[in-house]
C-alpha positions as CSV (number, residue, x, y, z in Angstrom):
1,M,87.0,86.9,110.2
2,P,86.5,88.2,106.8
3,S,83.2,88.0,105.2
4,L,85.2,88.0,102.1
5,V,89.4,87.2,102.2
6,I,91.2,89.2,99.9
7,P,94.2,87.3,98.9
8,A,97.8,88.2,100.9
9,S,99.0,88.5,97.5
10,L,96.6,90.9,96.1
11,L,97.5,93.8,99.7
12,P,99.3,96.7,100.3
13,L,101.9,96.0,102.4
14,D,100.6,99.5,104.5
15,G,97.0,99.1,103.8
16,R,96.0,102.9,105.4
17,F,95.0,105.2,103.2
18,G,93.1,107.9,104.5
19,S,92.7,111.2,104.1
20,G,92.8,112.9,107.5
21,P,95.6,111.7,109.4
22,S,98.1,109.5,107.3
23,R,100.1,107.1,107.9
24,V,103.7,107.4,109.7
25,R,106.4,105.6,108.5
26,P,108.3,103.6,110.5
27,A,111.3,105.3,110.4
28,Q,109.9,108.5,111.7
29,L,108.2,106.0,115.5
30,E,111.9,104.9,115.1
31,H,113.4,109.1,115.3
32,L,110.7,109.4,117.9
33,V,111.5,107.3,119.9
34,A,115.7,107.5,119.7
35,N,114.3,110.9,120.1
36,A,112.0,110.8,123.3
37,H,113.6,111.8,126.1
38,L,113.1,115.2,125.0
39,L,109.1,114.4,125.6
40,G,107.6,115.9,129.0
41,T,110.8,118.3,128.8
42,S,110.6,122.6,129.4
43,H,109.6,124.2,125.5
44,R,111.9,127.3,127.2
45,Q,114.8,125.6,126.9
46,A,117.2,124.9,124.2
47,P,116.7,121.2,123.5
48,V,113.7,121.6,122.3
49,K,114.0,124.8,120.3
50,D,116.8,123.5,118.2
51,L,114.1,120.9,118.0
52,V,112.2,123.5,116.4
53,G,114.5,125.8,114.8
54,R,115.4,123.0,112.8
55,V,112.0,122.0,111.0
56,L,111.3,125.7,110.9
57,E,114.7,126.3,108.8
58,G,113.7,122.9,107.3
59,L,110.4,123.9,105.9
60,A,112.2,127.1,104.7
61,D,114.0,125.4,102.3
62,F,111.7,122.3,101.8
63,F,109.4,125.3,100.3
64,R,112.6,127.1,99.0
65,L,111.1,130.5,100.9
66,P,112.1,133.3,99.2
67,A,114.3,135.9,100.9
68,G,111.4,138.2,103.6
69,Y,109.6,135.3,103.6
70,E,109.8,133.4,107.7
71,V,107.7,130.5,108.3
72,V,105.2,130.9,111.6
73,F,104.0,128.6,113.9
74,G,101.4,127.9,116.8
75,N,99.6,125.1,119.0
76,G,96.1,124.8,117.4
77,G,95.4,123.9,113.3
78,S,94.3,124.7,110.0
79,T,91.0,124.9,112.2
80,A,92.9,127.6,114.2
81,F,94.3,129.6,111.6
82,W,91.1,130.0,109.7
83,N,89.5,132.3,112.7
84,I,93.8,134.3,113.2
85,A,93.2,135.2,110.2
86,A,90.3,137.0,110.6
87,A,91.4,138.9,114.1
88,G,94.9,139.4,112.0
89,L,94.9,139.5,108.5
90,A,92.0,141.1,107.6
91,K,91.5,144.2,107.4
92,N,88.0,145.0,106.5
93,R,86.6,142.8,104.2
94,S,87.5,139.1,102.6
95,A,87.1,136.7,99.8
96,H,87.0,133.5,99.5
97,L,86.4,130.1,96.9
98,S,84.4,127.6,98.9
99,C,84.2,123.9,96.7
100,G,83.9,121.7,100.1
101,E,83.8,121.3,103.2
102,F,87.0,122.8,104.7
103,S,86.7,126.0,102.4
104,A,83.8,126.6,103.2
105,K,84.1,126.5,106.7
106,C,87.1,129.4,106.5
107,A,84.9,132.0,104.9
108,Q,82.7,131.0,107.6
109,A,85.6,131.8,109.8
110,H,85.7,135.6,108.4
111,T,82.1,136.1,109.3
112,T,82.8,138.5,112.3
113,P,81.3,142.2,114.0
114,W,84.7,143.6,113.1
115,L,84.7,142.7,108.8
116,E,82.1,143.4,106.5
117,A,80.1,140.6,105.4
118,P,82.9,138.0,103.2
119,H,82.5,137.5,99.3
120,V,82.0,134.3,98.5
121,I,81.9,132.2,95.3
122,T,81.2,128.9,95.8
123,S,81.3,125.5,93.0
124,E,79.7,122.8,93.6
125,P,81.4,120.0,94.9
126,G,84.0,118.7,92.7
127,T,84.1,122.0,90.5
128,L,85.9,124.9,90.8
129,G,85.1,128.5,91.0
130,E,87.4,131.5,90.6
131,L,87.8,134.6,92.3
132,A,88.3,137.7,90.6
133,A,89.2,140.6,92.1
134,I,87.2,142.6,94.1
135,A,87.0,146.9,95.5
136,G,87.7,146.7,99.1
137,V,88.7,143.5,99.9
138,D,92.4,142.7,101.5
139,I,92.4,139.1,101.4
140,Y,92.0,136.9,98.8
141,A,91.7,133.0,100.3
142,W,90.9,129.3,99.2
143,A,92.4,125.6,99.9
144,H,95.0,124.6,97.2
145,N,93.7,121.2,97.8
146,E,89.9,120.9,99.4
147,T,90.3,117.3,101.3
148,S,87.0,116.2,101.0
149,T,86.2,116.6,97.6
150,G,89.6,116.2,96.2
151,V,89.6,119.5,93.7
152,A,92.9,121.3,93.3
153,A,93.2,125.1,92.4
154,G,96.5,127.0,91.3
155,V,98.3,129.5,93.6
156,R,98.3,132.6,91.8
157,R,98.1,136.6,92.3
158,I,94.8,137.5,91.5
159,A,94.9,139.9,88.7
160,G,93.9,143.8,89.7
161,V,93.7,143.4,93.0
162,D,93.6,146.0,95.9
163,A,97.3,147.0,96.0
164,G,98.4,145.3,100.0
165,A,95.8,142.6,99.1
166,L,97.5,139.8,100.2
167,M,96.7,136.1,99.2
168,V,96.1,133.7,102.2
169,V,96.3,129.8,100.9
170,D,94.5,126.8,102.9
171,A,97.6,123.7,102.0
172,T,96.8,120.9,104.5
173,S,96.2,118.2,102.4
174,A,98.8,120.2,99.2
175,A,101.9,121.2,101.8
176,G,104.2,119.1,100.8
177,G,102.5,117.1,98.1
178,I,101.3,119.6,95.3
179,D,104.1,121.8,93.9
180,F,104.0,126.0,93.9
181,D,105.6,128.9,93.9
182,A,105.8,130.9,97.5
183,N,106.1,134.3,95.8
184,E,102.0,133.7,94.9
185,V,101.3,134.0,98.0
186,D,101.4,135.7,101.2
187,A,100.2,133.1,103.8
188,Y,100.4,129.7,102.8
189,Y,99.4,127.7,106.1
190,F,99.2,123.7,107.4
191,A,99.1,121.6,109.5
192,P,101.2,118.2,109.8
193,Q,99.2,115.6,109.8
194,K,98.6,114.6,106.3
195,N,102.1,115.1,104.0
196,F,104.5,115.3,106.6
197,A,102.6,112.4,108.3
198,S,102.4,114.3,111.6
199,D,100.0,114.1,114.9
200,G,97.1,117.4,115.3
201,G,98.3,120.0,117.8
202,L,100.2,122.5,115.5
203,W,99.6,125.1,112.3
204,F,102.2,126.3,109.9
205,A,101.9,129.2,108.2
206,L,104.8,130.5,105.8
207,L,103.9,134.6,105.7
208,S,105.2,136.9,103.1
209,P,107.1,140.3,104.4
210,Q,103.7,141.7,103.5
211,A,101.2,139.5,105.8
212,I,103.6,139.8,108.1
213,E,103.9,144.1,107.9
214,R,99.8,143.7,108.4
215,A,99.9,141.4,111.1
216,S,101.6,144.2,113.4
217,E,100.3,146.7,111.4
218,I,96.6,144.4,113.0
219,S,98.1,144.0,116.3
220,Q,98.2,147.7,117.1
221,S,94.7,148.7,116.4
222,D,92.4,148.8,118.5
223,R,91.0,145.4,117.9
224,Y,90.3,142.9,120.3
225,I,92.5,139.4,119.5
226,P,92.8,137.0,121.9
227,E,97.0,136.4,122.6
228,F,95.8,132.5,121.5
229,L,94.7,134.2,118.0
230,S,97.2,136.5,118.0
231,L,99.2,136.0,114.7
232,Q,101.6,138.8,116.0
233,A,102.2,136.2,119.3
234,A,102.8,133.2,117.1
235,I,105.3,135.5,114.7
236,D,107.7,136.4,117.5
237,N,107.5,133.2,119.7
238,S,108.6,131.6,115.7
239,R,111.7,133.5,116.1
240,L,112.1,132.4,119.3
241,N,111.5,129.2,118.2
242,Q,109.0,128.1,120.6
243,T,105.1,129.0,120.1
244,L,102.4,130.3,122.7
245,N,102.1,127.0,124.7
246,T,104.0,124.3,125.4
247,P,104.2,122.9,121.4
248,A,103.3,119.4,120.1
249,L,106.5,117.4,120.8
250,T,105.2,114.4,119.7
251,T,103.8,115.9,116.4
252,L,107.5,117.6,115.9
253,L,109.7,114.5,115.8
254,L,107.1,113.0,113.3
255,M,107.6,116.0,111.6
256,E,111.0,116.4,111.8
257,A,111.4,112.5,110.3
258,Q,109.0,112.9,107.6
259,L,110.1,115.8,106.9
260,D,114.5,115.7,106.4
261,W,112.9,112.7,104.4
262,M,111.3,114.7,102.1
263,R,114.3,117.2,101.3
264,S,117.1,113.8,101.5
265,I,114.6,112.5,98.3
266,G,114.6,115.9,96.2
267,G,112.1,117.6,98.2
268,L,108.9,119.2,97.1
269,S,109.1,119.1,93.3
270,A,110.1,115.1,93.8
271,T,107.0,114.7,96.3
272,A,104.9,115.9,94.5
273,A,106.2,113.7,91.4
274,H,105.5,111.0,92.9
275,C,102.2,112.1,94.4
276,T,101.1,112.9,90.8
277,Q,102.4,109.6,89.7
278,T,100.2,107.1,92.0
279,S,97.4,109.8,91.5
280,N,97.2,109.7,88.3
281,L,97.9,105.7,88.9
282,L,94.0,105.7,91.0
283,Y,92.5,108.3,87.8
284,S,93.4,106.2,84.8
285,W,92.5,102.9,86.7
286,A,89.0,104.3,87.4
287,E,89.2,105.9,83.9
288,S,89.4,102.3,82.8
289,K,86.5,101.1,83.9
290,D,82.3,101.4,83.2
291,T,81.5,101.3,86.9
292,I,83.9,103.8,88.4
293,T,84.2,107.6,87.6
294,P,86.7,110.0,88.9
295,F,84.6,112.1,90.7
296,V,85.8,115.8,89.5
297,S,85.1,115.9,85.6
298,N,88.0,118.1,84.8
299,P,90.7,116.2,84.2
300,A,92.4,119.8,85.9
301,H,91.5,120.6,89.0
302,R,92.0,116.9,89.8
303,S,94.0,116.4,93.6
304,P,97.1,114.7,93.0
305,V,96.7,113.8,96.6
306,V,93.3,112.8,97.5
307,V,91.6,111.1,94.9
308,T,88.0,111.1,95.2
309,L,86.0,107.6,92.6
310,D,82.5,107.4,92.3
311,L,80.8,104.1,92.0
312,D,78.0,103.1,89.9
313,A,74.5,102.5,90.9
314,S,75.2,99.0,90.7
315,L,78.2,98.9,93.3
316,D,77.9,99.6,97.1
317,A,81.0,101.4,97.7
318,S,79.9,101.2,101.8
319,A,80.4,97.2,101.3
320,L,83.1,97.3,98.9
321,T,85.2,99.5,101.7
322,Q,84.0,98.0,104.6
323,V,85.4,94.3,103.0
324,L,89.5,96.1,102.7
325,R,88.4,97.5,106.1
326,D,87.7,94.0,107.6
327,N,91.4,93.0,105.2
328,G,93.2,95.9,106.8
329,I,92.9,98.2,104.0
330,V,91.3,101.0,105.7
331,D,90.1,104.9,105.6
332,T,89.0,104.7,102.4
333,E,85.0,106.3,102.8
334,P,84.6,108.9,101.0
335,Y,83.8,112.2,102.6
336,R,81.2,111.7,105.9
337,K,79.2,115.0,104.6
338,L,79.3,114.4,100.8
339,G,76.6,111.3,100.7
340,R,78.1,109.5,97.4
341,N,78.2,106.7,96.5
342,Q,82.9,106.4,96.2
343,I,85.6,105.4,97.5
344,R,88.4,108.7,98.9
345,I,92.1,107.3,98.5
346,A,95.0,109.7,99.7
347,T,97.9,109.8,97.5
348,F,99.4,111.4,100.2
349,A,104.2,112.2,99.9
350,G,104.0,108.8,101.8
351,V,102.2,106.2,100.2
352,P,104.3,103.8,97.6
353,L,103.5,103.5,94.6
354,D,103.5,99.5,95.2
355,D,101.2,100.0,98.3
356,V,98.7,102.0,95.4
357,E,98.9,99.1,92.8
358,K,97.9,96.6,95.4
359,L,95.3,98.7,96.4
360,T,93.8,98.8,93.0
361,S,94.4,95.0,92.2
362,S,92.0,93.9,95.7
363,I,89.2,96.6,94.5
364,D,89.5,94.6,91.3
365,Y,89.2,91.1,93.5
366,V,86.7,92.5,95.9
367,L,83.9,93.8,93.2
368,E,83.8,91.3,91.1
369,R,82.5,89.1,94.3
370,L,79.9,91.7,95.5
């Protein structure tokens, strides 16, 4: 029994607000059950390959891919793609914008014996630095949205870079929730457990013709690349609607249902507008308080999909999130390594505005009584 009971009239219909795996809509589970006959079947046969084809084609349409771009996918998640990029996209040296846990890990993955030491611009958590052209750098990498801190960066080509330099963007928590122009990036990669409300086990990447050419060039060099980390192998398999090893079929089915729904409501521009609306509700609510402050001080850098809010020292964020959890509102805790007195709330595409409004009412109710 919770020590403090929030009235049912104040509770969201769905209490899942995590920035890790996102809530899965009931319609997705229905789609999974309806297609359960695909589970446990060969990924080299038509039924599964047709599923893969539908997902890849749906992503190309959703992201408005320019001519020549391809949707490629493979086994693993974004963590795997950091190493894939280091093995199969970076030729000599990379440059990175590091503003939190995950963008820092991407930079670390490019610290390898076959590459020169990466150039890294590091900013304090909650702030965003700026990458500029560096001679000798052939890959520029940053996160579209830093999940650990709630900082969002733009997607654009950096001026003045060496000819052929690639723009590589980690989009895991941003993909599907923040609009952008695919012409501005060469590799836009993500795992599908955020806005696409799916499970783990796969990565997806939108690749430009230049990125595809780079992968081919490196694959034909004398660099040793394990097959699991071979971007060229992933490209070749994706063109056949398959992965190197058995793909996660539950992930694909959940993603197909979410992707179809996102396309039906207006595509990327519509889902991005929804995420902006829900996150702005939280930022405005926080700014109306004396004891709650958006962690990201610059409004231009505030994420529309992961909202981080600092609580005044007079309030105990841990006590708040525990009461919320006891009442069925879960995963509002801050990123574990950040160590701040704050809450973190996902406003992904599948999170309704009504639930976010109810969440603020629930938090107000608890804070008045703690």
